[in-house]
VOPAGU-2260 file (C-alpha; in pm, 1 decimal, decimal comma):
REM VOPAGU-2260
SITE   aa  ch    i         X         Y         Z
SITE  MET   A    0       0,0       0,0       0,0
SITE  GLU   A    1     131,9     342,7     -91,6
SITE  LEU   A    2      82,5     604,1     179,7
SITE  LYS   A    3      47,6     978,3     131,5
SITE  TRP   A    4      20,1    1250,9     396,9
SITE  THR   A    5    -355,4    1259,0     341,0
SITE  ASP   A    6    -394,0     891,7     440,6
SITE  ILE   A    7    -433,7     993,2     804,7
SITE  GLN   A    8    -614,9     683,8     932,8
SITE  ASP   A    9    -391,9     437,7     748,0
SITE  ILE   A   10     -80,9     614,9     877,0
SITE  ALA   A   11    -218,1     601,8    1232,7
SITE  ILE   A   12    -275,8     226,2    1201,6
SITE  GLU   A   13      73,5     170,8    1063,2
SITE  LEU   A   14     229,8     380,9    1341,0
SITE  SER   A   15      33,0     189,4    1602,1
SITE  GLU   A   16     169,4    -137,5    1465,2
SITE  ALA   A   17     524,6      -6,8    1420,9
SITE  HIS   A   18     546,1     152,1    1767,1
SITE  PRO   A   19     317,6     -52,7    1996,7
SITE  ASP   A   20     487,3      60,9    2318,6
SITE  VAL   A   21     466,5     433,4    2242,3
SITE  ASP   A   22     199,3     660,3    2389,5
SITE  PRO   A   23     117,4     887,4    2093,2
SITE  THR   A   24      -0,6    1161,1    2330,2
SITE  TYR   A   25     361,6    1238,6    2416,4
SITE  VAL   A   26     522,8    1209,9    2072,3
SITE  ASN   A   27     669,8    1535,8    1948,3
SITE  PHE   A   28     605,8    1641,8    1590,9
SITE  VAL   A   29     968,5    1603,8    1481,3
SITE  ASP   A   30     969,0    1236,4    1581,7
SITE  LEU   A   31     619,5    1183,6    1444,1
SITE  ARG   A   32     716,7    1327,1    1105,4
SITE  ASN   A   33    1031,4    1112,1    1093,8
SITE  TRP   A   34     839,4     797,3    1189,1
SITE  VAL   A   35     578,1     859,5     919,8
SITE  ILE   A   36     845,7     913,9     654,9
SITE  ALA   A   37    1015,1     589,7     766,8
SITE  LEU   A   38     698,9     380,4     728,6
SITE  GLU   A   39     718,1     110,0     464,9
SITE  GLY   A   40     502,8     218,5     176,1
SITE  PHE   A   41     520,9     589,8     254,4
SITE  ASN   A   42     568,6     768,2     -75,5
SITE  ASP   A   43     507,1    1140,5     -54,7
SITE  ASP   A   44     711,0    1457,8     -44,9
SITE  PRO   A   45     841,0    1495,8     312,7
SITE  ASP   A   46     816,6    1872,9     278,7
SITE  ARG   A   47     440,7    1865,3     205,3
SITE  CYS   A   48     368,3    1800,1     570,0
SITE  GLY   A   49     252,8    2073,5     805,0
SITE  GLU   A   50     152,2    2099,4    1167,8
SITE  LYS   A   51    -217,9    2042,9    1092,5
SITE  ILE   A   52    -145,8    1711,9     920,0
SITE  LEU   A   53      75,3    1599,2    1207,6
SITE  GLU   A   54    -194,9    1697,3    1458,5
SITE  ALA   A   55    -450,3    1493,5    1263,0
SITE  ILE   A   56    -217,6    1191,9    1246,7
SITE  GLN   A   57    -146,1    1215,8    1619,1
SITE  ALA   A   58    -517,7    1241,3    1702,6
SITE  ALA   A   59    -598,8     941,2    1481,9
SITE  TRP   A   60    -314,9     742,5    1640,9
SITE  ILE   A   61    -443,4     825,8    1990,0
SITE  GLU   A   62    -790,3     713,1    1884,4
SITE  GLU   A   63    -643,1     394,8    1735,6
SITE  GLN   A   64    -476,2     314,7    2068,7
SITE  ASP   A   65    -805,7     339,7    2259,2
């Protein structure tokens, strides 16, 4: 599966699986951005990401953990 920044829910699921011991509430945006870029299947311009996208990914990841 090819992931883009707009695939918020899919990215959250992948992050949850890749980092099962991490509480996403406390992840800073620099780490979050780097972890998303490192996901297998991620294929988007790293510079197209902004704070709003990272906030949405973090919120979806938190929801995925619950």
